[in-house]
C-alpha positions as CSV (number, residue, x, y, z in Angstrom):
1,M,3.0,-34.2,-27.8
2,T,0.6,-31.7,-26.9
3,E,-3.3,-32.4,-27.0
4,N,-3.7,-29.7,-29.7
5,M,-0.9,-31.0,-31.9
6,P,-2.2,-32.9,-34.9
7,E,-1.0,-36.7,-35.2
8,W,0.3,-36.1,-38.7
9,I,2.5,-33.2,-39.5
10,S,4.3,-32.2,-42.7
11,L,8.2,-32.9,-42.9
12,K,9.1,-29.4,-42.8
13,V,7.0,-28.9,-39.5
14,F,8.5,-31.9,-38.2
15,A,12.1,-31.2,-39.2
16,K,11.3,-27.5,-37.3
17,K,10.0,-29.2,-34.1
18,N,13.1,-31.6,-34.1
19,T,15.8,-28.9,-34.9
20,G,19.2,-29.9,-33.6
21,T,18.3,-33.9,-33.8
22,F,17.0,-34.4,-37.2
23,S,17.3,-31.9,-40.1
24,E,15.0,-32.0,-43.1
25,G,17.7,-33.6,-45.1
26,A,18.2,-36.2,-42.6
27,I,14.7,-37.1,-42.4
28,R,14.4,-37.1,-46.4
29,W,17.9,-39.4,-46.7
30,I,15.8,-42.0,-44.2
31,I,12.8,-41.8,-46.3
32,Y,15.0,-42.3,-49.4
33,K,17.1,-45.1,-48.0
34,H,14.2,-47.1,-46.9
35,D,12.4,-46.5,-50.3
36,K,15.4,-47.9,-52.0
37,E,15.3,-50.9,-49.9
38,K,11.4,-51.2,-50.2
39,V,11.0,-51.0,-46.3
40,E,8.0,-49.3,-45.2
41,L,8.3,-46.6,-42.3
42,P,5.7,-46.8,-39.8
43,F,5.8,-43.1,-39.3
44,L,5.5,-42.0,-42.8
45,R,2.3,-41.3,-45.0
46,R,2.3,-39.9,-48.5
47,I,-0.7,-38.0,-49.6
48,G,0.2,-37.4,-53.6
49,K,3.7,-35.5,-53.1
50,K,3.1,-34.5,-49.8
51,I,4.8,-36.1,-46.8
52,V,3.2,-36.3,-43.5
53,I,5.1,-37.7,-40.5
54,S,3.5,-39.0,-36.9
55,Q,5.9,-37.7,-34.1
56,K,4.7,-40.4,-31.9
57,K,5.1,-43.3,-34.4
58,F,8.7,-41.7,-35.3
59,D,9.5,-41.8,-31.4
60,E,8.4,-45.5,-31.3
61,W,10.5,-46.5,-34.5
62,L,13.4,-44.7,-33.3
63,E,13.3,-46.3,-29.9
64,N,13.0,-49.5,-31.6
65,K,16.0,-48.9,-33.8
66,K,17.8,-48.0,-30.7
67,K,17.2,-51.4,-29.0
68,N,18.6,-53.2,-32.1
69,Y,22.1,-51.6,-31.7
70,T,24.7,-52.0,-29.1
71,I,26.6,-48.9,-28.0
72,R,30.1,-49.0,-27.8
73,E,32.3,-47.0,-25.2
């Protein structure tokens, strides 16, 4: 993350930054799935109806998820 980039960015900005990897719909699905299971996402904050995401915390969460899965060839 660049020095002048704020840590918490909107969902739309996050999706634009990560085009090709995660669409806005994919992120919304992750949020919906975890809300339904009542699991807190460490990279997510809600301010009223606004959703903001920390790129750094999202990357850490994703790396942690990757460690829990075995890649089959």
